[in-house]
C-alpha positions as CSV (number, residue, x, y, z in Angstrom):
1,M,-140.6,-71.1,-264.2
2,T,-144.2,-71.3,-265.7
3,E,-145.3,-74.9,-266.1
4,P,-145.6,-75.9,-269.6
5,G,-149.0,-76.1,-270.7
6,A,-150.4,-74.2,-267.8
7,A,-152.4,-71.0,-268.1
8,E,-150.3,-67.8,-268.5
9,T,-151.4,-66.8,-265.0
10,Q,-149.6,-69.3,-263.2
11,D,-146.2,-69.1,-261.5
12,L,-145.8,-72.7,-260.2
13,P,-142.9,-74.2,-258.3
14,P,-141.5,-77.5,-259.4
15,I,-143.6,-79.4,-256.8
16,A,-146.7,-78.4,-258.7
17,E,-145.5,-81.1,-261.2
18,R,-145.6,-83.9,-258.5
19,G,-148.4,-86.1,-257.2
20,A,-151.7,-85.4,-258.3
21,A,-152.3,-83.6,-261.6
22,A,-151.8,-80.0,-261.2
23,A,-154.5,-78.8,-263.7
24,P,-154.9,-75.0,-263.4
25,A,-158.2,-73.8,-262.1
26,A,-160.5,-72.2,-264.5
27,S,-162.0,-68.8,-263.7
28,R,-165.7,-69.2,-263.3
29,R,-168.4,-67.0,-262.0
30,T,-170.3,-67.8,-258.8
31,S,-173.7,-67.0,-257.8
32,L,-174.3,-64.2,-255.4
33,L,-175.6,-66.9,-252.9
34,V,-172.5,-68.9,-253.3
35,T,-170.2,-65.9,-252.6
36,L,-172.3,-65.2,-249.5
37,V,-171.8,-68.7,-248.3
38,L,-168.1,-68.6,-248.7
39,G,-168.1,-65.4,-247.0
40,G,-170.2,-66.7,-244.1
41,L,-167.7,-69.7,-243.8
42,T,-164.7,-67.4,-243.4
43,A,-166.7,-65.2,-241.0
44,V,-167.2,-68.4,-238.5
45,P,-164.2,-67.7,-236.7
46,P,-164.5,-64.0,-235.8
47,L,-168.3,-64.8,-235.2
48,S,-167.3,-67.5,-232.7
49,M,-164.7,-65.5,-231.1
50,D,-165.9,-61.9,-230.9
51,M,-169.6,-62.5,-230.6
52,Y,-168.9,-64.0,-227.3
53,L,-166.4,-61.3,-225.8
54,P,-169.3,-59.1,-224.2
55,A,-170.4,-62.3,-222.3
56,L,-167.1,-63.0,-220.5
57,P,-168.0,-61.2,-217.2
58,Q,-171.4,-63.1,-217.1
59,V,-169.6,-66.4,-217.8
60,T,-167.2,-65.6,-215.0
61,A,-169.9,-65.1,-212.5
62,A,-172.3,-67.8,-213.7
63,L,-169.8,-70.6,-213.5
64,H,-168.2,-69.3,-210.5
65,S,-164.9,-69.4,-212.3
66,P,-161.8,-67.1,-212.0
67,A,-161.5,-64.7,-215.1
68,A,-158.2,-66.4,-216.1
69,T,-159.8,-69.7,-216.3
70,V,-162.7,-68.3,-218.4
71,Q,-160.2,-66.6,-220.7
72,L,-159.1,-70.1,-221.7
73,T,-162.3,-70.4,-223.3
74,L,-161.0,-68.0,-225.9
75,T,-157.4,-69.5,-226.2
76,T,-158.7,-73.0,-226.7
77,C,-161.0,-72.1,-229.5
78,L,-158.3,-70.1,-231.1
79,A,-155.9,-73.0,-230.9
80,G,-158.6,-75.4,-232.0
81,M,-159.1,-73.3,-235.2
82,A,-155.3,-73.2,-235.8
83,L,-154.9,-77.0,-235.3
84,G,-158.3,-78.0,-237.1
85,Q,-157.1,-76.4,-240.4
86,M,-153.9,-78.8,-240.4
87,I,-156.4,-81.6,-240.3
88,V,-159.2,-80.6,-242.6
89,G,-157.2,-78.9,-245.2
90,P,-155.4,-82.2,-246.4
91,M,-158.5,-84.2,-245.8
92,S,-160.1,-81.9,-248.5
93,D,-157.5,-82.7,-250.8
94,K,-158.1,-86.4,-250.5
95,W,-161.9,-86.5,-250.2
96,G,-163.0,-83.4,-252.0
97,R,-164.2,-80.2,-250.5
98,R,-168.0,-81.0,-249.6
99,R,-167.6,-84.1,-247.3
100,P,-165.0,-82.6,-244.8
101,L,-166.8,-79.1,-244.8
102,L,-170.2,-80.5,-244.0
103,A,-168.7,-82.9,-241.4
104,G,-166.9,-80.0,-239.9
105,M,-170.1,-77.9,-240.0
106,V,-172.0,-80.4,-238.3
107,I,-169.7,-81.1,-235.5
108,Y,-169.5,-77.2,-235.1
109,V,-173.2,-76.9,-234.6
110,L,-173.2,-79.9,-232.0
111,A,-170.3,-78.4,-230.2
112,T,-171.6,-74.9,-230.1
113,A,-175.0,-76.3,-228.7
114,L,-172.9,-78.2,-226.0
115,C,-171.4,-74.8,-225.1
116,A,-174.9,-73.4,-224.5
117,V,-175.5,-76.1,-221.8
118,A,-172.1,-76.2,-220.2
119,T,-172.3,-76.5,-216.4
120,N,-168.8,-75.7,-215.4
121,A,-165.9,-73.8,-217.0
122,E,-163.9,-77.0,-217.6
123,L,-166.6,-78.4,-220.0
124,L,-166.9,-75.0,-221.6
125,I,-163.3,-75.1,-222.4
126,A,-163.4,-78.5,-223.9
127,F,-166.5,-77.7,-225.9
128,R,-164.8,-74.6,-227.3
129,L,-161.9,-76.5,-228.2
130,L,-164.0,-78.8,-230.2
131,Q,-165.9,-75.7,-231.7
132,G,-162.6,-74.4,-232.8
133,L,-161.4,-77.7,-234.3
134,A,-164.7,-78.0,-236.2
135,G,-165.0,-74.4,-237.2
136,A,-161.8,-74.4,-238.9
137,A,-163.4,-76.3,-241.8
138,G,-165.0,-73.4,-243.1
139,I,-162.3,-71.0,-243.4
140,V,-159.7,-73.5,-244.8
141,I,-162.2,-75.1,-247.4
142,A,-163.4,-71.7,-248.4
143,R,-160.0,-70.6,-249.4
144,A,-159.3,-74.0,-251.2
145,V,-162.7,-73.7,-253.1
146,V,-161.7,-70.1,-254.2
147,R,-158.5,-71.7,-255.5
148,D,-160.6,-74.5,-257.2
149,L,-162.8,-72.1,-259.0
150,Y,-160.4,-69.0,-259.8
151,D,-157.1,-68.1,-261.2
152,G,-155.0,-65.0,-261.1
153,V,-156.7,-61.7,-261.2
154,A,-160.1,-63.3,-260.7
155,M,-158.9,-65.1,-257.8
156,A,-157.4,-61.8,-256.2
157,R,-160.6,-60.1,-256.8
158,F,-162.6,-62.6,-255.1
159,F,-160.7,-62.6,-252.1
160,S,-161.2,-58.9,-251.9
161,T,-164.9,-59.6,-252.3
162,L,-164.9,-62.1,-249.3
163,M,-163.0,-59.6,-247.3
164,L,-166.2,-57.4,-247.7
165,I,-168.3,-60.1,-245.9
166,S,-165.6,-61.4,-243.5
167,G,-164.2,-58.0,-242.7
168,V,-167.7,-56.9,-241.4
169,A,-167.9,-59.9,-238.9
170,P,-165.7,-58.6,-236.1
171,V,-167.3,-55.3,-236.3
172,V,-170.8,-56.4,-235.9
173,A,-170.1,-59.7,-233.7
174,P,-169.6,-57.8,-230.4
175,L,-172.6,-55.5,-231.1
176,I,-174.8,-58.6,-231.8
177,G,-173.3,-60.2,-228.5
178,G,-174.4,-57.3,-226.7
179,Q,-177.8,-57.0,-228.0
180,I,-178.2,-60.6,-227.2
181,L,-177.3,-60.1,-223.5
182,R,-180.0,-57.3,-223.2
183,L,-182.6,-60.1,-224.1
184,T,-181.1,-63.3,-222.4
185,D,-178.0,-64.4,-220.7
186,W,-174.7,-65.7,-222.1
187,R,-176.0,-68.9,-223.1
188,G,-178.1,-67.3,-225.7
189,V,-174.9,-66.2,-227.6
190,F,-174.2,-69.7,-228.3
191,V,-177.8,-70.5,-229.1
192,V,-177.5,-67.6,-231.9
193,L,-174.2,-69.1,-233.1
194,T,-175.8,-72.6,-233.3
195,A,-178.6,-71.2,-235.3
196,V,-175.9,-69.6,-237.6
197,G,-174.1,-72.8,-238.0
198,V,-177.2,-74.6,-238.9
199,A,-178.1,-72.1,-241.5
200,L,-174.6,-72.4,-243.0
201,T,-174.6,-76.1,-242.9
202,L,-178.1,-76.2,-244.9
203,L,-176.7,-73.6,-247.5
204,V,-173.4,-75.8,-248.0
205,W,-175.4,-78.9,-248.5
206,R,-177.9,-77.4,-250.9
207,K,-175.9,-74.9,-252.9
208,L,-172.3,-75.4,-252.7
209,H,-171.3,-78.1,-255.1
210,E,-168.0,-80.2,-255.2
211,T,-165.2,-77.9,-256.6
212,L,-162.5,-80.6,-256.6
213,P,-162.9,-83.4,-259.4
214,P,-161.8,-86.8,-258.4
215,E,-158.8,-86.9,-260.8
216,R,-157.4,-83.9,-258.9
217,R,-157.6,-85.4,-255.5
218,H,-154.8,-87.3,-253.7
219,S,-155.0,-90.8,-253.1
220,G,-152.2,-91.2,-250.5
221,G,-152.5,-91.7,-246.7
222,L,-150.7,-89.9,-243.9
223,G,-147.4,-90.3,-245.6
224,Q,-148.5,-88.6,-248.8
225,T,-149.9,-85.7,-246.7
226,L,-146.9,-85.1,-244.7
227,R,-144.8,-85.2,-248.1
228,T,-147.1,-82.6,-249.4
229,M,-146.8,-80.4,-246.4
230,R,-142.9,-80.9,-246.6
231,D,-143.0,-80.1,-250.2
232,L,-145.1,-76.8,-249.6
233,L,-142.7,-75.7,-246.9
234,A,-139.7,-76.3,-248.8
235,D,-141.0,-74.1,-251.6
236,R,-139.2,-71.0,-250.4
237,V,-141.7,-68.5,-252.3
238,F,-144.8,-70.0,-251.0
239,S,-143.5,-70.3,-247.3
240,G,-142.4,-66.5,-247.8
241,Y,-145.8,-65.4,-248.8
242,A,-147.4,-67.5,-245.8
243,L,-144.9,-65.9,-243.3
244,V,-145.7,-62.5,-244.7
245,G,-149.5,-62.9,-244.2
246,A,-148.9,-64.5,-240.8
247,F,-146.8,-61.6,-239.6
248,A,-149.2,-58.9,-241.1
249,F,-152.1,-60.6,-239.3
250,A,-150.1,-60.6,-236.2
251,A,-149.7,-56.9,-236.3
252,L,-153.5,-56.5,-236.9
253,F,-153.9,-59.1,-234.1
254,A,-151.7,-56.8,-231.8
255,Y,-154.0,-53.7,-232.6
256,I,-157.3,-55.9,-231.7
257,S,-155.8,-57.2,-228.6
258,A,-154.4,-53.7,-227.3
259,S,-156.8,-51.0,-228.7
260,P,-159.3,-51.2,-225.9
261,F,-156.8,-50.4,-223.4
262,V,-155.0,-47.9,-225.6
263,V,-158.1,-46.1,-226.6
264,Q,-160.0,-46.1,-223.3
265,E,-157.4,-46.4,-220.6
266,I,-154.5,-44.3,-222.0
267,Y,-156.6,-41.6,-223.8
268,G,-159.8,-41.8,-221.6
269,A,-162.2,-42.5,-224.5
270,S,-165.6,-43.7,-223.7
271,P,-166.6,-47.3,-224.8
272,Q,-168.8,-45.7,-227.3
273,T,-165.9,-43.7,-228.8
274,F,-163.8,-46.9,-228.9
275,G,-166.5,-48.8,-230.8
276,L,-166.9,-45.9,-233.2
277,L,-163.2,-45.8,-233.8
278,F,-163.0,-49.6,-234.0
279,G,-165.8,-49.6,-236.6
280,I,-164.3,-46.7,-238.8
281,N,-161.0,-48.7,-238.9
282,S,-162.8,-51.9,-240.0
283,V,-164.7,-50.0,-242.7
284,G,-161.3,-48.8,-243.7
285,L,-159.8,-52.3,-244.1
286,V,-163.0,-53.4,-246.1
287,A,-163.0,-50.3,-248.3
288,V,-159.2,-50.5,-249.2
289,G,-159.9,-54.3,-250.0
290,Q,-162.6,-53.3,-252.2
291,I,-160.4,-50.5,-253.9
292,N,-157.8,-53.2,-254.4
293,G,-160.2,-55.8,-256.0
294,K,-161.9,-53.4,-258.1
295,L,-159.3,-50.9,-259.4
296,L,-155.8,-52.1,-258.6
297,V,-155.9,-55.8,-259.4
298,G,-155.1,-56.4,-263.0
299,R,-153.6,-53.0,-263.5
300,V,-151.0,-53.1,-260.7
301,G,-148.8,-56.3,-260.0
302,L,-149.9,-58.1,-256.9
303,D,-146.4,-58.1,-255.6
304,K,-146.4,-54.2,-256.0
305,V,-149.7,-54.0,-254.1
306,L,-148.4,-56.2,-251.4
307,G,-145.2,-54.2,-251.1
308,T,-147.0,-50.9,-250.8
309,G,-149.4,-52.5,-248.2
310,L,-146.5,-53.8,-246.1
311,A,-144.7,-50.4,-246.4
312,L,-147.7,-48.7,-245.2
313,I,-148.0,-51.0,-242.3
314,A,-144.3,-50.3,-241.3
315,L,-144.8,-46.5,-241.6
316,A,-148.0,-46.4,-239.6
317,A,-146.2,-48.7,-236.7
318,T,-143.2,-46.3,-236.7
319,A,-145.4,-43.4,-236.3
320,L,-147.3,-45.1,-233.5
321,L,-144.1,-46.2,-231.8
322,L,-142.7,-42.6,-231.9
323,M,-146.0,-41.0,-230.7
324,S,-146.3,-43.6,-227.9
325,A,-142.7,-43.2,-226.8
326,G,-143.1,-39.6,-226.6
327,V,-140.7,-38.4,-229.2
328,F,-143.3,-35.7,-230.3
329,G,-144.3,-34.9,-226.7
330,H,-147.9,-35.7,-225.7
331,V,-150.2,-36.5,-228.7
332,G,-153.9,-36.7,-228.3
333,L,-156.1,-39.4,-229.5
334,V,-156.7,-38.2,-233.0
335,P,-153.0,-38.7,-234.4
336,T,-152.9,-42.2,-232.6
337,A,-156.2,-43.2,-234.2
338,A,-155.0,-41.9,-237.5
339,G,-152.0,-44.2,-237.3
340,L,-154.2,-47.1,-236.4
341,F,-156.4,-46.5,-239.2
342,V,-153.5,-46.6,-241.8
343,L,-152.3,-49.6,-240.2
344,M,-155.7,-51.5,-240.3
345,A,-156.6,-50.1,-243.9
346,A,-153.2,-51.4,-245.3
347,M,-154.4,-55.0,-244.4
348,G,-156.9,-54.6,-247.4
349,L,-153.8,-54.7,-249.6
350,V,-151.8,-57.3,-247.8
351,M,-154.2,-60.0,-246.9
352,P,-155.9,-60.8,-250.3
353,S,-152.6,-60.4,-252.0
354,T,-150.8,-62.9,-249.8
355,N,-153.6,-65.6,-250.2
356,T,-153.5,-65.2,-254.0
357,L,-149.8,-65.3,-254.5
358,A,-149.4,-68.3,-252.3
359,L,-152.2,-70.3,-253.5
360,L,-151.3,-69.5,-257.0
361,R,-148.3,-71.8,-256.5
362,T,-150.3,-74.7,-255.3
363,P,-153.0,-75.8,-257.6
364,H,-152.2,-79.4,-256.8
365,A,-152.7,-79.2,-253.0
366,A,-155.0,-76.0,-252.4
367,G,-156.4,-77.7,-249.2
368,S,-153.1,-78.3,-247.5
369,A,-151.8,-75.0,-248.6
370,S,-154.8,-73.3,-247.3
371,A,-154.3,-75.1,-244.0
372,L,-150.8,-73.8,-243.5
373,L,-151.7,-70.3,-244.5
374,G,-154.5,-70.4,-241.8
375,T,-152.5,-72.1,-238.9
376,S,-149.4,-70.0,-239.4
377,T,-151.8,-66.9,-239.2
378,F,-153.5,-68.1,-236.1
379,L,-150.3,-69.1,-234.4
380,L,-148.5,-66.0,-234.9
381,G,-151.5,-64.0,-234.1
382,S,-151.8,-65.8,-230.7
383,V,-148.3,-65.2,-229.9
384,A,-148.6,-61.5,-230.5
385,S,-151.6,-61.0,-228.5
386,P,-150.2,-61.4,-225.0
387,L,-147.0,-59.1,-225.9
388,V,-149.0,-56.1,-226.2
389,G,-149.7,-56.2,-222.6
390,I,-146.3,-57.0,-221.2
391,A,-145.5,-53.6,-219.8
392,G,-149.2,-53.1,-218.4
393,E,-152.3,-51.3,-219.5
394,R,-150.8,-47.6,-219.2
395,T,-148.5,-47.3,-222.2
396,A,-149.1,-48.1,-225.9
397,V,-145.3,-48.9,-226.6
398,P,-145.5,-52.5,-226.4
399,M,-148.5,-52.7,-228.9
400,A,-146.5,-50.3,-231.5
401,L,-143.3,-52.1,-230.9
402,V,-145.0,-55.5,-231.7
403,Q,-146.5,-54.0,-234.7
404,L,-143.4,-52.7,-235.9
405,S,-141.6,-55.9,-235.4
406,C,-144.1,-57.8,-237.3
407,A,-144.2,-55.2,-240.1
408,V,-140.3,-55.6,-240.4
409,L,-140.4,-59.3,-240.2
410,A,-143.0,-59.3,-242.8
411,L,-140.9,-57.1,-245.1
412,V,-137.8,-59.3,-244.6
413,C,-139.7,-62.2,-245.6
414,F,-141.0,-60.6,-248.6
415,L,-137.7,-59.2,-249.9
416,G,-135.5,-62.4,-248.8
417,M,-137.8,-65.1,-249.4
418,C,-140.5,-64.1,-252.2
419,R,-138.0,-61.9,-254.2
420,P,-140.5,-60.7,-256.4
421,W,-137.9,-58.9,-258.9
422,Q,-136.5,-62.4,-259.7
423,R,-139.8,-63.0,-261.5
424,R,-139.9,-60.2,-263.5
425,G,-141.4,-61.1,-266.9
426,E,-143.2,-64.1,-265.3
427,S,-147.0,-64.1,-264.9
428,N,-148.0,-63.1,-261.5
429,G,-151.5,-62.7,-260.7
430,S,-152.8,-62.1,-263.8
431,T,-155.7,-63.9,-266.2
432,A,-154.7,-65.6,-269.3
433,G,-153.8,-63.1,-271.9
434,E,-153.2,-60.4,-269.3
435,R,-149.6,-59.6,-268.0
436,T,-149.1,-57.9,-264.7
437,R,-147.0,-54.9,-264.6
438,L,-144.2,-55.7,-262.1
């Protein structure tokens, strides 16, 4: 089903022939600085969320608000990032990447600065919502820029490279936040985030050139945007990869939400031990992502890599559920930590592959496609988060059950919607002249 005249790498659906020209992206090299800028843009969401976590008790006391109200500052920021991607992604298909990105980054800087001077919890919640809406521009347009510049194997490798940068952010963000609180109060966290936003905005303005030429932009208004979204969602394979990535991320988010209680409350580990284990698991994710990009991509089919990653997540989640349910008797922290490590490291195979395989089908609407990928990921992640604590803080069964359910649903979507065996012999994530072994 390869579009006539397209590069061998493409496996495009019929919708790629509609609307704007669907010229395949040429694989190009980007400078190290541009790579760091794109990585920084994808790191904006975890920095905005995780750097603020150590300050939550201070915010509760300083603003004289209940903890549940202050928790809404996290929820609204996450919701803003999900909704913002649906707004900014289609805008970037119409007006190019630079203008919506610069506008989003400027608003992000202003919203973050306003968070630093908020005088009550209600204002902070409102400013955090605006911060999330604007911050979404970075992650959604960064993915679209990668699609503009790269194809096939090169795109998969570049996504793995971005994971090296964005994967470190959730690890270092709480540590940076904690150190900031040693020097100042919670408002200083937002001052530092404002400075980060200013630096990224200047780098985007000076170093990130437009990657979507005028002839490939959409000229329609809201109606065209809605039709593009409808066509993307109607493409079974694209929707399948989007759901696979979203369910896999939900399993990861279940780990992020529950692991502090599992490791510290159930197994009695110290905060330092928890931080060490969290860091090791994050390094595992980044390392597997780099192995995927440097060694596997181009030698092993992306669908095979994705299927292997999903199988590892399902196996790890099954082991965690059996251990937490007491099937093997009382197990210590080490076996549980090993299961969590395998689950998180396997994300290094899944996340770059789903992004690449989904975006390969949408060179004509990379911004809208990136928005759908990001929004589905954030929404399912936000649903998984509260479920892990449904039975209290003294059992890991809900966490493992949510993770296994998400892994099974991801596998069902992969096999039932993506159906990679039906595309044997077609190109699937390879550069021109390279055939991926499926």
